[in-house]
C-alpha positions, 0 to 999 in steps of 0.5 A, a space after each residue: 517482540 513478536 515476530 512480524 508476519 504477513 498474510 498470504 496476498 491472494 494471486 486473484 487480486 492481481 492487475 486490481 487497480 483501485 486508484 486508477 479506477 477512481 483517479 483516471 478511469 478507462 472504458 477497457 479498465 471499468 469493463 474489466 473490473 467490473 467483470 472480474 471484482 464485481 464485489 469490490 470497491 472499484 466496481 461499487 465506485 464505478 457504479 454509484 458515481 455514474 462514470 461506468 454509465 457515462 463511458 457506456 453512453 459515450 460521453 468520456 468528458 463526464 467520466 472524467 470528472 473529478 473523483 467523487 471522495 464523498 461517495 469513495 469515503 462511504 464505500 470505504 466505510 461499508 467495507 470496514 471490518 473494524 478496529 481501524 478507528 484507533 490505528 496508527 497506519 503507515 502504507 509501504 508501497 511495494 510489490 511490482 513497482 520494486 519487484 519489477 525494478 533494477 534499483 537496488 534495496 539498499 539504496 530504496 531505503 537511503 534516498 529518494 529513488 524515482 522507480 522504474 522510468 519506464 512508460 509504464 512507471 513514468 519514474 515515480 516516487 513509490 516508495 520512502 527512504 529510512 530518512 523519511 520516517 526519521 523527519 516524521 514526529 512519530 514518537 510524539 504522535 504514538 505518545 499523544 495517541 496512546 499507541 501500542 501498536 504501529 501497523 505497517 500496511 503492505 501489499 502485493 507480496 506472496 507469503 512471507 515472515 520476518 522474525 524479531 530481528 528483522 530477518 526474512 523468512 519467505 517460503 518463496 523457494 528453498 533456503 538455496 533460493 533465498 540465499 541466492 536471491 538475497 546476495 545476487 544483483 537485482 533481479 526483475 519479479 523478484 518478491 524478495 526485494 519487496 520483503 527485504 525492503 518491508 523488513 528493513 523499515 519495520 526493523 528500523 521503526 521497532 529499534 527507534 519507537 518503543 512500540 510493537 510494529 505489525 505488518 498487515 497484508 490483505 487484499 486491497 479493499 481490506 487495506 484500503 477500508 482499514 487505513 481510510 478510517 485510521 486515527 493517524 496515517 503515513 502515506 506512500 507514493 502513488 495514487 492509492 497511497 494519496 487517496 487513502 490519505 484523502 479518505 482519512 482526512 475525511 474521517 478526522 484522522 491525521 495525515 503525517 508528511 515529511 
């Protein structure tokens, strides 16, 4: 089995919120996205849907209408590089929702957990325990679709590698730093927690399924376009992942849920 690797997650995408801009746009957030991400899917959607214009004209009700999913799907297609038409994609919502929470990673893997519980996160179920993936007909879908690779799509983690035994090898800090954070109680803003969660899910799926497990971590727009045109898709929690599920359905793909 090949080593699992993640590309470097660019800090320039920090605070980019595609799901929020489509599902619940706000004037301040919209203007900020247009200014800081002019070539993004979010900016294209805000401009072409008329949401930004409605906000600037002082008609927030018009901006609050249901998302234009057909338009979003078309924009995602414009950003698609290729290779997703036959992909079996599994989205893992990691990054801030795990790293800024104090829930131990083993607990996230064992049962459903409402992360955060603060005003910011409102206690949402962003991650899935291993039992969630056990309940899905993944092996049947792989066999029927003749897939050779299952792609875990993650984001928000800096740079890391996972060897074939599921051991995280990250470039964030020294070996001593990694040792302390792997053994220490959970700490906020600790990217090791996301790495450990992804590594555990990847190792579990490798052991359960006779298929190569690859890990993809690109910028949010590239990941959104890639997943939106997958043939089979397994969503995680959160609005971004749900938007992808609706895009997959529009592309004629199959969305697997427990």
